[in-house]
Backbone atoms as SQL, in Angstrom:
CREATE TABLE atoms (id INTEGER PRIMARY KEY, chain TEXT, resi INTEGER, resn TEXT, atom TEXT, x REAL, y REAL, z REAL);
INSERT INTO atoms VALUES
  (1, 'A', 1, 'UNK', 'N', 102.434, 131.293, 98.761),
  (2, 'A', 1, 'UNK', 'CA', 102.486, 131.930, 100.051),
  (3, 'A', 1, 'UNK', 'C', 101.455, 133.045, 100.098),
  (4, 'A', 2, 'UNK', 'N', 100.908, 133.244, 101.259),
  (5, 'A', 2, 'UNK', 'CA', 99.974, 134.337, 101.440),
  (6, 'A', 2, 'UNK', 'C', 99.976, 134.751, 102.906),
  (7, 'A', 3, 'UNK', 'N', 99.490, 135.940, 103.158),
  (8, 'A', 3, 'UNK', 'CA', 99.394, 136.470, 104.515),
  (9, 'A', 3, 'UNK', 'C', 98.106, 135.976, 105.151),
  (10, 'A', 4, 'UNK', 'N', 98.207, 134.930, 105.952),
  (11, 'A', 4, 'UNK', 'CA', 97.042, 134.341, 106.592),
  (12, 'A', 4, 'UNK', 'C', 96.321, 135.345, 107.480),
  (13, 'A', 5, 'UNK', 'N', 97.071, 136.246, 108.106),
  (14, 'A', 5, 'UNK', 'CA', 96.436, 137.235, 108.979),
  (15, 'A', 5, 'UNK', 'C', 95.535, 138.178, 108.200),
  (16, 'A', 6, 'UNK', 'N', 95.964, 138.573, 107.003),
  (17, 'A', 6, 'UNK', 'CA', 95.147, 139.464, 106.181),
  (18, 'A', 6, 'UNK', 'C', 93.901, 138.747, 105.659),
  (19, 'A', 7, 'UNK', 'N', 94.086, 137.501, 105.262),
  (20, 'A', 7, 'UNK', 'CA', 92.955, 136.724, 104.757),
  (21, 'A', 7, 'UNK', 'C', 91.926, 136.519, 105.869),
  (22, 'A', 8, 'UNK', 'N', 92.396, 136.172, 107.057),
  (23, 'A', 8, 'UNK', 'CA', 91.491, 135.965, 108.190),
  (24, 'A', 8, 'UNK', 'C', 90.780, 137.264, 108.569),
  (25, 'A', 9, 'UNK', 'N', 91.523, 138.374, 108.610),
  (26, 'A', 9, 'UNK', 'CA', 90.925, 139.673, 108.962),
  (27, 'A', 9, 'UNK', 'C', 89.841, 140.079, 107.967),
  (28, 'A', 10, 'UNK', 'N', 89.974, 139.620, 106.720),
  (29, 'A', 10, 'UNK', 'CA', 88.982, 139.927, 105.690),
  (30, 'A', 10, 'UNK', 'C', 87.788, 138.975, 105.750),
  (31, 'A', 11, 'UNK', 'N', 87.843, 138.023, 106.677),
  (32, 'A', 11, 'UNK', 'CA', 86.749, 137.064, 106.790),
  (33, 'A', 11, 'UNK', 'C', 86.743, 136.027, 105.686),
  (34, 'A', 12, 'UNK', 'N', 87.892, 135.814, 105.085),
  (35, 'A', 12, 'UNK', 'CA', 88.012, 134.874, 103.971),
  (36, 'A', 12, 'UNK', 'C', 88.839, 133.670, 104.406),
  (37, 'A', 13, 'UNK', 'N', 88.880, 132.663, 103.557),
  (38, 'A', 13, 'UNK', 'CA', 89.776, 131.536, 103.770),
  (39, 'A', 13, 'UNK', 'C', 90.305, 131.080, 102.419),
  (40, 'A', 14, 'UNK', 'N', 91.491, 130.504, 102.459),
  (41, 'A', 14, 'UNK', 'CA', 92.097, 129.962, 101.245),
  (42, 'A', 14, 'UNK', 'C', 92.188, 128.456, 101.440),
  (43, 'A', 15, 'UNK', 'N', 91.621, 127.666, 100.515),
  (44, 'A', 15, 'UNK', 'CA', 91.664, 126.219, 100.666),
  (45, 'A', 15, 'UNK', 'C', 93.104, 125.682, 100.595),
  (46, 'A', 16, 'UNK', 'N', 93.279, 124.459, 101.027),
  (47, 'A', 16, 'UNK', 'CA', 94.604, 123.843, 101.043),
  (48, 'A', 16, 'UNK', 'C', 95.228, 123.795, 99.649),
  (49, 'A', 17, 'UNK', 'N', 94.437, 123.531, 98.639),
  (50, 'A', 17, 'UNK', 'CA', 94.917, 123.497, 97.249),
  (51, 'A', 17, 'UNK', 'C', 94.133, 124.535, 96.448),
  (52, 'A', 18, 'UNK', 'N', 94.483, 125.812, 96.599),
  (53, 'A', 18, 'UNK', 'CA', 93.683, 126.863, 95.958),
  (54, 'A', 18, 'UNK', 'C', 93.828, 126.880, 94.445),
  (55, 'A', 19, 'UNK', 'N', 92.770, 127.325, 93.802),
  (56, 'A', 19, 'UNK', 'CA', 92.799, 127.583, 92.369),
  (57, 'A', 19, 'UNK', 'C', 92.980, 129.089, 92.182),
  (58, 'A', 20, 'UNK', 'N', 93.217, 129.522, 90.963),
  (59, 'A', 20, 'UNK', 'CA', 93.299, 130.964, 90.704),
  (60, 'A', 20, 'UNK', 'C', 91.961, 131.621, 91.021),
  (61, 'A', 21, 'UNK', 'N', 90.863, 130.922, 90.802),
  (62, 'A', 21, 'UNK', 'CA', 89.547, 131.478, 91.144),
  (63, 'A', 21, 'UNK', 'C', 89.434, 131.739, 92.648),
  (64, 'A', 22, 'UNK', 'N', 89.972, 130.835, 93.464),
  (65, 'A', 22, 'UNK', 'CA', 89.973, 131.042, 94.919),
  (66, 'A', 22, 'UNK', 'C', 90.774, 132.294, 95.288),
  (67, 'A', 23, 'UNK', 'N', 91.916, 132.435, 94.674),
  (68, 'A', 23, 'UNK', 'CA', 92.787, 133.590, 94.954),
  (69, 'A', 23, 'UNK', 'C', 92.108, 134.882, 94.521),
  (70, 'A', 24, 'UNK', 'N', 91.488, 134.869, 93.351),
  (71, 'A', 24, 'UNK', 'CA', 90.839, 136.068, 92.817),
  (72, 'A', 24, 'UNK', 'C', 89.720, 136.559, 93.735),
  (73, 'A', 25, 'UNK', 'N', 89.057, 135.664, 94.439),
  (74, 'A', 25, 'UNK', 'CA', 87.996, 136.073, 95.366),
  (75, 'A', 25, 'UNK', 'C', 88.552, 136.826, 96.575),
  (76, 'A', 26, 'UNK', 'N', 89.763, 136.481, 96.993),
  (77, 'A', 26, 'UNK', 'CA', 90.367, 137.083, 98.189),
  (78, 'A', 26, 'UNK', 'C', 91.024, 138.433, 97.882),
  (79, 'A', 27, 'UNK', 'N', 91.607, 138.565, 96.710),
  (80, 'A', 27, 'UNK', 'CA', 92.384, 139.769, 96.366),
  (81, 'A', 27, 'UNK', 'C', 91.653, 141.070, 96.676),
  (82, 'A', 28, 'UNK', 'N', 90.440, 141.285, 96.175),
  (83, 'A', 28, 'UNK', 'CA', 89.794, 142.580, 96.435),
  (84, 'A', 28, 'UNK', 'C', 89.441, 142.806, 97.902),
  (85, 'A', 29, 'UNK', 'N', 89.318, 141.726, 98.664),
  (86, 'A', 29, 'UNK', 'CA', 88.968, 141.864, 100.078),
  (87, 'A', 29, 'UNK', 'C', 90.132, 142.384, 100.917),
  (88, 'A', 30, 'UNK', 'N', 91.371, 142.106, 100.484),
  (89, 'A', 30, 'UNK', 'CA', 92.530, 142.553, 101.258),
  (90, 'A', 30, 'UNK', 'C', 93.265, 143.722, 100.606),
  (91, 'A', 31, 'UNK', 'N', 92.913, 144.050, 99.378),
  (92, 'A', 31, 'UNK', 'CA', 93.582, 145.125, 98.638),
  (93, 'A', 31, 'UNK', 'C', 93.265, 146.483, 99.270),
  (94, 'A', 32, 'UNK', 'N', 94.290, 147.138, 99.803),
  (95, 'A', 32, 'UNK', 'CA', 94.124, 148.424, 100.488),
  (96, 'A', 32, 'UNK', 'C', 95.369, 149.279, 100.270),
  (97, 'A', 33, 'UNK', 'N', 95.588, 149.752, 99.039),
  (98, 'A', 33, 'UNK', 'CA', 96.821, 150.478, 98.725),
  (99, 'A', 33, 'UNK', 'C', 97.018, 151.748, 99.540),
  (100, 'A', 34, 'UNK', 'N', 95.945, 152.360, 100.018),
  (101, 'A', 34, 'UNK', 'CA', 96.102, 153.567, 100.840),
  (102, 'A', 34, 'UNK', 'C', 96.863, 153.263, 102.122),
  (103, 'A', 35, 'UNK', 'N', 96.811, 152.016, 102.570),
  (104, 'A', 35, 'UNK', 'CA', 97.533, 151.597, 103.769),
  (105, 'A', 35, 'UNK', 'C', 98.710, 150.681, 103.452),
  (106, 'A', 36, 'UNK', 'N', 99.133, 150.679, 102.187),
  (107, 'A', 36, 'UNK', 'CA', 100.309, 149.910, 101.788),
  (108, 'A', 36, 'UNK', 'C', 100.089, 148.411, 101.708),
  (109, 'A', 37, 'UNK', 'N', 98.833, 147.985, 101.555),
  (110, 'A', 37, 'UNK', 'CA', 98.527, 146.560, 101.436),
  (111, 'A', 37, 'UNK', 'C', 97.949, 146.318, 100.048),
  (112, 'A', 38, 'UNK', 'N', 98.568, 145.399, 99.331),
  (113, 'A', 38, 'UNK', 'CA', 98.126, 145.090, 97.975),
  (114, 'A', 38, 'UNK', 'C', 97.632, 143.650, 97.923),
  (115, 'A', 39, 'UNK', 'N', 96.582, 143.426, 97.175),
  (116, 'A', 39, 'UNK', 'CA', 95.922, 142.130, 97.155),
  (117, 'A', 39, 'UNK', 'C', 96.744, 140.990, 96.615),
  (118, 'A', 40, 'UNK', 'N', 97.704, 141.285, 95.753),
  (119, 'A', 40, 'UNK', 'CA', 98.519, 140.211, 95.173),
  (120, 'A', 40, 'UNK', 'C', 99.855, 140.781, 94.718),
  (121, 'A', 41, 'UNK', 'N', 100.865, 139.943, 94.787),
  (122, 'A', 41, 'UNK', 'CA', 102.188, 140.286, 94.276),
  (123, 'A', 41, 'UNK', 'C', 102.714, 139.058, 93.557),
  (124, 'A', 42, 'UNK', 'N', 102.813, 139.137, 92.260),
  (125, 'A', 42, 'UNK', 'CA', 103.294, 137.996, 91.484),
  (126, 'A', 42, 'UNK', 'C', 104.790, 138.064, 91.222),
  (127, 'A', 43, 'UNK', 'N', 105.389, 139.183, 91.466),
  (128, 'A', 43, 'UNK', 'CA', 106.831, 139.343, 91.310),
  (129, 'A', 43, 'UNK', 'C', 107.260, 140.420, 92.293),
  (130, 'A', 44, 'UNK', 'N', 107.770, 139.999, 93.438),
  (131, 'A', 44, 'UNK', 'CA', 108.039, 140.955, 94.494),
  (132, 'A', 44, 'UNK', 'C', 109.454, 141.451, 94.606),
  (133, 'A', 45, 'UNK', 'N', 110.415, 140.789, 93.994),
  (134, 'A', 45, 'UNK', 'CA', 111.807, 141.181, 94.137),
  (135, 'A', 45, 'UNK', 'C', 112.304, 141.819, 92.842),
  (136, 'A', 46, 'UNK', 'N', 112.692, 143.079, 92.872),
  (137, 'A', 46, 'UNK', 'CA', 113.162, 143.745, 91.660),
  (138, 'A', 46, 'UNK', 'C', 114.326, 142.992, 91.001),
  (139, 'A', 47, 'UNK', 'N', 114.298, 142.950, 89.702),
  (140, 'A', 47, 'UNK', 'CA', 115.348, 142.383, 88.853),
  (141, 'A', 47, 'UNK', 'C', 115.478, 140.872, 88.936),
  (142, 'A', 48, 'UNK', 'N', 114.591, 140.203, 89.652),
  (143, 'A', 48, 'UNK', 'CA', 114.656, 138.744, 89.694),
  (144, 'A', 48, 'UNK', 'C', 113.559, 138.179, 88.822),
  (145, 'A', 49, 'UNK', 'N', 113.930, 137.398, 87.833),
  (146, 'A', 49, 'UNK', 'CA', 112.953, 136.735, 86.993),
  (147, 'A', 49, 'UNK', 'C', 112.005, 137.703, 86.323),
  (148, 'A', 50, 'UNK', 'N', 112.575, 138.688, 85.651),
  (149, 'A', 50, 'UNK', 'CA', 111.738, 139.720, 85.043),
  (150, 'A', 50, 'UNK', 'C', 110.580, 139.146, 84.249),
  (151, 'A', 51, 'UNK', 'N', 110.799, 138.021, 83.613),
  (152, 'A', 51, 'UNK', 'CA', 109.688, 137.410, 82.897),
  (153, 'A', 51, 'UNK', 'C', 109.505, 135.940, 83.252),
  (154, 'A', 52, 'UNK', 'N', 110.558, 135.230, 83.488),
  (155, 'A', 52, 'UNK', 'CA', 110.469, 133.781, 83.657),
  (156, 'A', 52, 'UNK', 'C', 109.851, 133.361, 84.985),
  (157, 'A', 53, 'UNK', 'N', 110.034, 134.132, 86.042),
  (158, 'A', 53, 'UNK', 'CA', 109.452, 133.745, 87.328),
  (159, 'A', 53, 'UNK', 'C', 107.930, 133.680, 87.225),
  (160, 'A', 54, 'UNK', 'N', 107.343, 134.654, 86.610),
  (161, 'A', 54, 'UNK', 'CA', 105.890, 134.677, 86.465),
  (162, 'A', 54, 'UNK', 'C', 105.410, 133.575, 85.531),
  (163, 'A', 55, 'UNK', 'N', 106.094, 133.384, 84.424),
  (164, 'A', 55, 'UNK', 'CA', 105.691, 132.353, 83.468),
  (165, 'A', 55, 'UNK', 'C', 105.777, 130.976, 84.107),
  (166, 'A', 56, 'UNK', 'N', 106.848, 130.704, 84.840),
  (167, 'A', 56, 'UNK', 'CA', 107.005, 129.407, 85.495),
  (168, 'A', 56, 'UNK', 'C', 105.903, 129.176, 86.519),
  (169, 'A', 57, 'UNK', 'N', 105.588, 130.184, 87.322),
  (170, 'A', 57, 'UNK', 'CA', 104.525, 130.054, 88.322),
  (171, 'A', 57, 'UNK', 'C', 103.198, 129.733, 87.655),
  (172, 'A', 58, 'UNK', 'N', 102.855, 130.462, 86.624),
  (173, 'A', 58, 'UNK', 'CA', 101.595, 130.217, 85.930),
  (174, 'A', 58, 'UNK', 'C', 101.593, 128.840, 85.264),
  (175, 'A', 59, 'UNK', 'N', 102.685, 128.490, 84.602),
  (176, 'A', 59, 'UNK', 'CA', 102.756, 127.202, 83.922),
  (177, 'A', 59, 'UNK', 'C', 102.618, 126.046, 84.916),
  (178, 'A', 60, 'UNK', 'N', 103.328, 126.134, 86.037),
  (179, 'A', 60, 'UNK', 'CA', 103.244, 125.076, 87.048),
  (180, 'A', 60, 'UNK', 'C', 101.833, 124.968, 87.611),
  (181, 'A', 61, 'UNK', 'N', 101.156, 126.083, 87.743),
  (182, 'A', 61, 'UNK', 'CA', 99.790, 126.076, 88.266),
  (183, 'A', 61, 'UNK', 'C', 98.848, 125.253, 87.399),
  (184, 'A', 62, 'UNK', 'N', 99.145, 125.213, 86.119),
  (185, 'A', 62, 'UNK', 'CA', 98.292, 124.477, 85.188),
  (186, 'A', 62, 'UNK', 'C', 98.885, 123.130, 84.777),
  (187, 'A', 63, 'UNK', 'N', 99.912, 122.675, 85.543),
  (188, 'A', 63, 'UNK', 'CA', 100.450, 121.337, 85.320),
  (189, 'A', 63, 'UNK', 'C', 101.639, 121.226, 84.399),
  (190, 'A', 64, 'UNK', 'N', 102.110, 122.341, 83.862),
  (191, 'A', 64, 'UNK', 'CA', 103.270, 122.290, 82.965),
  (192, 'A', 64, 'UNK', 'C', 104.553, 122.110, 83.757),
  (193, 'A', 65, 'UNK', 'N', 105.571, 121.581, 83.114),
  (194, 'A', 65, 'UNK', 'CA', 106.892, 121.426, 83.718),
  (195, 'A', 65, 'UNK', 'C', 107.940, 121.777, 82.674),
  (196, 'A', 66, 'UNK', 'N', 109.079, 122.273, 83.156),
  (197, 'A', 66, 'UNK', 'CA', 110.174, 122.588, 82.237),
  (198, 'A', 66, 'UNK', 'C', 110.878, 121.306, 81.777),
  (199, 'A', 67, 'UNK', 'N', 110.897, 120.279, 82.647),
  (200, 'A', 67, 'UNK', 'CA', 111.632, 119.073, 82.354),
  (201, 'A', 67, 'UNK', 'C', 110.739, 117.856, 82.549),
  (202, 'A', 68, 'UNK', 'N', 110.983, 116.813, 81.761),
  (203, 'A', 68, 'UNK', 'CA', 110.307, 115.538, 81.929),
  (204, 'A', 68, 'UNK', 'C', 111.011, 114.821, 83.070),
  (205, 'A', 69, 'UNK', 'N', 110.336, 114.581, 84.177),
  (206, 'A', 69, 'UNK', 'CA', 110.955, 114.022, 85.370),
  (207, 'A', 69, 'UNK', 'C', 111.346, 112.539, 85.183),
  (208, 'A', 70, 'UNK', 'N', 110.899, 111.941, 84.099),
  (209, 'A', 70, 'UNK', 'CA', 111.279, 110.550, 83.838),
  (210, 'A', 70, 'UNK', 'C', 112.438, 110.487, 82.872);
């Protein structure tokens, strides 16, 4: 998920199937902490998935799975 309005306002676009490299190009363009806007949030809800939420997201991004679907 991403804020399409922020990406558009920055003059950027995110492809339909973005890579981490695509995301990294957009982050500095929208990062504006003085106005409460941060370029990325990998864990936004306190106390949820202190470590596993991030690991699962990264692992899935590179094709890993917790379970063999077959």
